[in-house]
Structures are given as C-alpha cells and as structure tokens.
C-alpha positions in Angstrom: 0.0 0.3 0.1 1.4 3.3 -1.0 1.0 6.3 1.6 -0.6 9.3 0.8 1.9 12.1 1.5 0.2 14.8 2.9 3.2 17.8 2.4 2.4 16.8 -1.5 -1.0 15.4 -2.9 -3.7 15.8 -5.7 -7.2 16.1 -4.8 -9.3 14.2 -6.9 -11.9 16.0 -8.7 -14.5 15.4 -11.7 -11.8 15.8 -14.2 -9.4 13.2 -12.5 -11.7 11.0 -12.7 -13.0 11.7 -16.3 -9.2 11.5 -17.2 -8.5 8.0 -15.8 -11.8 6.9 -17.4 -10.6 8.2 -20.8 -7.1 6.5 -20.4 -8.4 3.7 -19.5 -10.8 3.2 -22.5 -8.0 4.3 -24.7 -5.6 2.0 -23.6 -8.6 -1.0 -23.9 -8.7 0.3 -27.2 -5.2 -0.3 -27.7 -4.9 -3.2 -26.7 -8.1 -5.2 -27.6 -8.8 -3.6 -30.9 -11.1 -3.5 -32.8 -13.3 -3.1 -30.1 -17.1 -2.4 -30.0 -18.5 0.3 -27.4 -21.0 -3.0 -25.8 -17.1 -4.7 -25.2 -15.6 -1.4 -23.5 -18.8 -1.3 -21.4 -18.2 -4.4 -20.2 -14.7 -4.6 -19.8 -14.5 -1.1 -18.0 -17.5 -1.7 -16.0 -18.4 1.8 -17.3 -21.6 2.6 -18.6 -22.6 2.8 -21.7 -23.7 6.4 -21.6 -19.9 7.2 -20.0 -18.5 4.7 -23.2 -20.2 6.8 -25.8 -19.3 10.5 -24.8 -15.6 9.2 -24.3 -15.5 7.6 -27.5 -16.6 10.8 -29.1 -14.3 12.7 -27.8 -11.6 10.3 -28.5 -13.2 10.2 -32.1 -13.5 14.5 -32.3 -9.5 14.4 -31.7 -8.6 11.6 -33.9 -7.2 9.5 -31.3 -9.2 6.2 -32.9 -11.5 5.5 -36.0 -14.4 4.0 -36.6 -14.1 0.1 -38.6 -16.0 -2.3 -40.3 -19.7 -2.8 -38.6 -20.0 -6.2 -36.5 -22.9 -9.5 -36.7 -25.0 -10.5 -34.2 -28.1 -12.3 -34.5 -30.5 -9.4 -33.7 -30.4 -5.9 -32.9 -28.1 -2.8 -33.3 -25.0 -3.8 -35.7 -22.3 -2.9 -33.1 -19.4 -0.4 -35.2 -15.7 -1.5 -34.3 -13.3 1.0 -32.9 -9.5 1.3 -33.7 -6.7 3.4 -32.9 -5.8 5.9 -35.5 -2.5 4.9 -36.0 -2.4 6.7 -39.7 -2.8 9.9 -38.1 -0.5 10.7 -35.3 3.2 9.9 -35.2 6.4 10.0 -32.4 9.4 11.1 -33.0 11.7 8.5 -31.2 15.5 9.1 -30.6 18.4 6.6 -29.4 21.8 8.6 -28.5 24.4 6.1 -27.9 28.4 6.8 -27.7 28.9 6.0 -31.6 25.6 6.8 -33.4 22.4 8.2 -33.0 19.1 7.5 -34.5 16.1 9.2 -35.0 12.5 7.6 -36.1 9.5 7.9 -37.1 6.9 5.6 -35.6 3.5 4.9 -35.0 1.2 4.7 -31.8 1.5 1.0 -31.9 5.3 1.9 -31.9 5.9 0.3 -35.4 9.1 2.1 -37.4 7.8 4.3 -40.0 11.7 5.7 -41.1 14.5 6.8 -39.6 18.3 7.7 -40.3 21.6 7.5 -38.0 24.4 9.8 -38.0 27.5 9.9 -35.4 27.1 11.1 -32.4 29.5 14.0 -32.1 31.3 14.1 -28.6 30.8 17.6 -28.0 27.7 18.0 -26.2 26.6 21.8 -27.9 27.6 20.5 -30.9 25.7 17.3 -31.2 22.9 19.2 -29.5 23.0 21.6 -32.7 23.1 18.8 -35.3 20.4 16.8 -33.6 17.9 20.2 -33.8 18.6 20.3 -37.2 17.9 17.2 -38.2 14.3 16.9 -36.2 13.3 20.0 -37.8 14.5 18.8 -41.4 12.9 14.9 -40.6 9.7 16.7 -39.1 9.7 18.8 -42.4 9.7 15.3 -45.0 6.0 14.9 -43.5 3.9 17.9 -43.6 0.5 16.2 -43.4 1.5 13.8 -40.0 0.2 15.3 -36.2 3.3 14.9 -34.5 2.5 13.9 -30.5 6.2 14.0 -29.2 9.9 13.6 -29.3 11.5 10.3 -27.1 14.5 10.7 -26.2 16.6 7.4 -24.4 20.3 8.3 -23.2 23.1 6.4 -22.1 23.1 8.1 -18.6 21.0 9.1 -16.0 18.4 12.2 -16.1 17.8 14.7 -13.4 13.4 14.0 -12.9 13.6 17.8 -11.5 15.7 19.7 -13.5 15.0 17.6 -16.9 19.0 17.5 -17.5 21.3 14.6 -18.5 23.5 14.5 -14.7 25.3 11.3 -15.5 26.6 9.9 -18.5 30.4 8.5 -18.3 30.3 6.8 -21.5 29.5 9.8 -23.3 31.6 12.4 -21.3 29.4 14.9 -21.4 28.6 17.1 -18.3 25.4 18.5 -16.9 23.3 18.7 -20.7 19.8 20.2 -21.1 18.8 19.0 -24.0 14.7 19.4 -23.3 14.5 22.8 -23.4 16.4 23.4 -27.3 14.8 20.7 -29.0 11.1 21.6 -27.8 12.1 25.2 -28.7 13.4 24.4 -32.4 10.5 21.7 -33.0 7.4 23.4 -30.3 6.8 19.5 -29.7 6.7 17.8 -26.0 9.8 16.4 -25.4 10.7 13.5 -23.3 14.2 12.4 -22.3 14.8 9.4 -20.0 17.3 6.9 -19.2 17.8 4.5 -21.9 17.1 1.4 -19.8 14.4 2.8 -18.0 13.3 3.6 -21.7 13.4 -0.2 -22.1 11.3 -1.3 -19.3 8.8 1.1 -20.4 8.6 0.0 -24.4 8.7 -4.5 -22.3 5.6 -2.9 -20.2 3.4 -1.4 -23.4 4.4 -3.4 -26.3 5.5 -6.9 -25.1 2.7 -9.6 -24.4 5.2 -11.6 -22.6 4.7 -9.0 -19.6 1.0 -8.8 -19.6 0.2 -8.9 -15.6 4.2 -8.8 -14.6 4.2 -5.8 -12.0 7.8 -6.5 -11.5 10.6 -6.3 -13.8 14.1 -5.4 -14.8 15.3 -4.1 -18.1 19.2 -4.9 -18.7 20.6 -2.6 -21.5 23.8 -4.4 -22.6 26.1 -1.5 -25.3 29.3 0.5 -24.6 28.2 0.4 -20.6 25.0 -1.3 -19.0 22.3 0.1 -17.5 19.3 -1.3 -15.7 15.7 -0.1 -15.7 13.5 -1.7 -12.6 9.5 -1.5 -12.7 8.9 -2.0 -9.2 5.0 -2.5 -7.9 4.1 -1.6 -11.7 5.9 1.7 -11.2 9.3 3.0 -12.5 11.8 3.0 -9.9 13.4 6.5 -10.2 14.8 7.6 -6.9 14.7 10.8 -5.0 15.9 12.3 -7.9 15.3 9.9 -10.9 18.5 8.7 -10.9 18.0 5.0 -9.6 19.2 1.8 -11.2 23.1 2.3 -11.7 24.2 -1.2 -11.0 26.2 -1.2 -14.1 28.5 0.9 -11.5 28.0 -1.2 -8.9 32.0 -2.8 -8.0 32.0 -6.5 -8.3 36.0 -6.1 -7.8 36.9 -3.4 -5.9 40.6 -3.8 -7.4 39.2 -4.5 -10.7 40.1 -2.3 -14.3 39.2 1.2 -13.7 35.9 2.2 -14.6 34.6 5.4 -16.5 32.7 7.0 -13.5 35.7 6.7 -11.6 35.3 3.4 -9.7 37.1 0.0 -10.0 35.7 -2.7 -11.1 32.2 -2.0 -12.0 30.2 -4.8 -13.1 30.1 -2.8 -17.1 34.1 -3.3 -17.4 33.2 -6.9 -17.2 30.3 -7.3 -18.9 29.9 -4.8 -21.6 30.6 -4.8 -25.4 33.8 -2.1 -24.6 34.5 -5.3 -22.2 34.2 -7.7 -24.9 35.9 -5.7 -27.3 39.3 -5.2 -24.6 38.9 -8.6 -24.0 38.9 -10.4 -27.3 41.8 -7.8 -28.0 43.7 -9.0 -24.9 43.4 -12.6 -25.5 44.7 -12.4 -29.4 47.3 -9.8 -28.8 50.2 -12.1 -28.6 51.9 -14.1 -31.3 50.4 -13.7 -34.6 47.6 -10.5 -33.7 48.5 -8.7 -37.0 47.7 -11.7 -38.6 44.7 -12.0 -36.6 43.7 -7.9 -37.0 44.0 -7.7 -40.8 40.3 -9.1 -41.0 39.2 -5.5 -39.4 39.4 -2.0 -40.9 41.3 -0.9 -37.4 43.1 -2.5 -34.6 40.3 -2.9 -32.7 37.2 -5.0 -34.2 33.6 -4.3 -33.1 31.8 -5.7 -30.8 29.2 -7.2 -34.4 32.9 -8.3 -35.6 33.5 -10.3 -32.3 30.1 -11.9 -32.5 30.4 -12.6 -36.4 33.4 -14.4 -35.9 32.1 -16.3 -32.6 29.2 -17.4 -35.1 32.2 -19.1 -37.4 33.7 -20.9 -34.5 36.9 -18.6 -33.9 38.1 -20.1 -30.9 39.4 -16.5 -29.2 35.7 -14.7 -29.9 33.7 -17.4 -28.7 36.0 -17.8 -25.5 34.8 -13.8 -25.4 31.4 -14.5 -25.4 31.9 -17.3 -23.0 33.3 -14.8 -20.3 31.0 -11.9 -21.2 27.7 -14.2 -20.2 29.9 -15.4 -16.9 30.0 -11.7 -16.2 26.3 -10.9 -17.2 25.3 -13.7 -15.3 27.4 -12.2 -12.1 25.4 -8.5 -12.4 22.2 -10.7 -13.2 23.1 -12.9 -9.4 23.1 -9.2 -7.8 19.7 -7.9 -9.4 18.1 -11.5 -8.7 18.9 -12.0 -5.4 18.1 -8.3 -4.4 15.2 -7.5 -5.9 13.6 -10.8 -6.9 11.8 -9.3 -10.1 9.1 -12.0 -11.9 11.0 -11.3 -14.8 14.5 -9.3 -16.1 14.3 -8.7 -19.9 18.6 -8.5 -21.8 18.8 -5.9 -24.4 21.3 -5.7 -26.9 23.5 -7.0 -29.7 24.7 -9.9 -27.3 21.3 -11.4 -27.7 22.2 -12.5 -30.7 24.4 -14.9 -29.0 21.6 -16.1 -26.4 22.4 -19.9 -27.4 25.6 -19.9 -26.2 25.1 -17.4 -23.2 22.1 -18.7 -21.7 23.4 -22.2 -20.5 26.5 -19.8 -19.1 24.2 -17.7 -17.6 21.8 -19.9 -15.9 24.6 -22.2 -14.2 25.9 -19.1 -12.1 22.4 -18.0 -11.1 21.8 -22.0 -10.1 25.5 -21.6 -8.0 24.8 -18.3 -6.5 21.1 -18.2 -5.3 19.1 -19.8 -3.4 16.2 -21.5 -4.5 13.0 -18.8 -4.1 15.4 -16.6 -6.2 15.5 -19.2 -9.2 12.2 -18.1 -9.8 13.0 -15.1 -12.1 13.0 -15.6 -15.6 15.6 -14.4 -17.8 15.4 -13.7 -21.4 16.0 -11.7 -24.6 14.7 -9.0 -26.0 14.8 -9.3 -29.8 17.2 -6.9 -31.3 15.8 -6.5 -34.4 12.7 -4.8 -33.0 14.9 -2.2 -31.9 13.8 -2.0 -28.0 15.5 1.0 -27.1 14.0 3.2 -30.2 10.6 1.3 -29.1 11.2 2.5 -25.2 11.9 6.6 -26.7 8.0 6.0 -27.8 6.8 4.7 -24.9 8.1 7.7 -22.8 5.3 9.8 -25.6 2.4 6.7 -25.3 2.7 7.1 -21.6 2.0 10.7 -21.8 -1.5 9.7 -22.9 -1.9 5.9 -21.9 -1.1 5.8 -18.2 -2.6 6.5 -15.2 -2.5 10.1 -14.4 -0.3 11.6 -11.4 -2.7 11.2 -7.9 -2.1 11.1 -4.2 
C-alpha cells in the first residue's frame, strides 16, 4: 500500500475521474482493437453513456477511428473501434556514444522511417546537429500530427531539472537537451535513461509482460544500464537517477571504469569489456595476422559476434566470458530485487544460445531456490527496443495512469 504524502498531494476532482476513465478506454482500445462500445462497457464496467461520451471525444480528437460493422443475430450492429495509427506519429531518438538514430513511429511503435548519424563527442555540437536534423525530419511529413519526441540516453536524467547528469560513456557533464529541442520543434520532448525507456517499452508493447508488476530491463551496450519496474511503477529514486547497477563494483581491485570506480559490473560484461577482452586474448604472437580482418586495430562487438558464430575459438571464449560476468550481475539483481522477469537487451542477445546456459549455471550456483523463480529472457534486437522505449515515453503521457495522491 502506498502512503499518501500529506506534504505534496493532488485532490481527486471530477476531472481526475474523467482523465482516468479516458485513459482506461484509450488503452483498452489500443490493446483489444478492434473493439465495440459494448465490449468497452463490459471490459471497463463503465456505463454505456459514459463510454459513448468518451469515444465521441476520442473520435473528434482523432485518437481513434471507426471500422467495420460487427455481426449479431439481432439488434443493432456494433461499430468496431481502432486506434488511429495513420494520422498520429511519434519521433523516437536513441542516443549512443558512437551513433544516434532518429525514427518515425506510429502509436503501435511500428517504425516508418529512420536515419542515423555519428554522435559528436561535444555536447553543444551534438545538440545543434540533432536539432537541425529533427527539424528537417519533421518537415518531410507535413500532413502528419506529431504527438511528441522521446529521447533515450546512455545516462541518468535528473527528474527535477530534466538534465542529463550522469553519462560516463558519453563524457558529458550536466546537459539540457529538453529545452533546446522543444524550442526548435515546438513539440513535447521527454528524455529518459535508455534502460528505463526499455523497461517502459516492455510494459507497453510486449505481451509476455502482461500481468507482470515487477521486472528489470538490462541494457548491454557500451556500458550496462538497468531499468526497474516495481509494483507496476518505474523506480526512479529521489531525483530520477536510481538503477545504476552497471556501476556497482563487483571487484574493488578490478579495472578502472569511466565513472571513476574500479571493477564495475560494466567493465566486465559490456560490449566495450568484450572488445577489450578479445584484443587482450589475441595480442600475442600472430595478433597482426588476426587483426588484418578488421579495418582498424580494434574489432567492433559485431565483429566478435560474427567470429564467434563462425567458430573462432578466441571470439567464442570472449562471448562465453562475457556471459559469465553477465550472470554474476544478474545474480545480484535477482537476489536483491526478486523480479518476476529480467529482460536482457542488446547485441549480445544474438548469442543467446551460447550465453543462456552459462548465465543459468552462474545463477544456479549463486542463488537460493526462491530467487531462481525469476525468468531471464532476451529482447529481440531487431525490434529496436531502445527506440521503442523512446516511443513509450510519449505514449505513457496519454495512456498511462495520471499522477494522483
């Protein structure tokens, strides 16, 4: 039970009731479409007059459309309702240390267009570049209504100032992306940590999460991030920066991390860690011949995955070691948080058949039996979960439960 904060609360009004009912109906249409008004009344428990009032408003605002007539043995034929995925669009932006992707999506998080460009190491230059590209991107679709722009970031965003305040893999200090992007586009801009965004995407778009109130999304890329859903709510902490398990030290005498600590989980189990590990294990005799396969001295993580698929012994060893260290961190999360499910996100999921048994063995060794009830599943990398997360940031503004006491 959540205690009411008597120093900061919102009193329920008639508008609160209407807002909640509207969001319930809108989300029922999104998840059950095609659905009739009678179905909505049955599913929600609301009176048909209330359903009619809400659906007429949603039709006027073009959130929904009417489709075909249903068939009944007698009586008035029902008109099926659908989410209007054609006229409303959301722009998703996924920022990573090496490259950034802009995508156009409908309300079902289906992507219609996208473009990618290098992420400039200078924050001010990057913001100017992103702003210019967003303006040009939006102009390509003059007949589309844009609901907003969601931005997923490899770092933590302060929930009060809305500034990016912790992003060691980008190397930026406090950065305000929201204000310049909103001024340049005139659209609502929501900025969130990539792992948090992925956790929201899992809740909004993946049916395997239906009914689950506690899950953790673990993003594995240049670093490691965790987005935590607890009791159906995104865990943010006092200022929105909770969940930095990638920077929890698992070996205090280990390698130096970009955050300044030693032996963080991500220096052992991230893509960057795997690249460094592979370079180390191939740096002996014959390393020059090995590295001729690559355009530069260091392979990409995709290179290592490809070599592993081909049976390259050193690459296989690297991926298996990465799986072992992922297991160590996942054991920490499972033991400490006891979620129903952990979703692993990133390119490493392409090697799931190799790393799943390794992770399972680590968990079996380190955890007590009750903790083993947590399911650990991979996200489909080709579904672009980070971009889907950026879409969820905007979607939840209209479909999520409103803030109340």
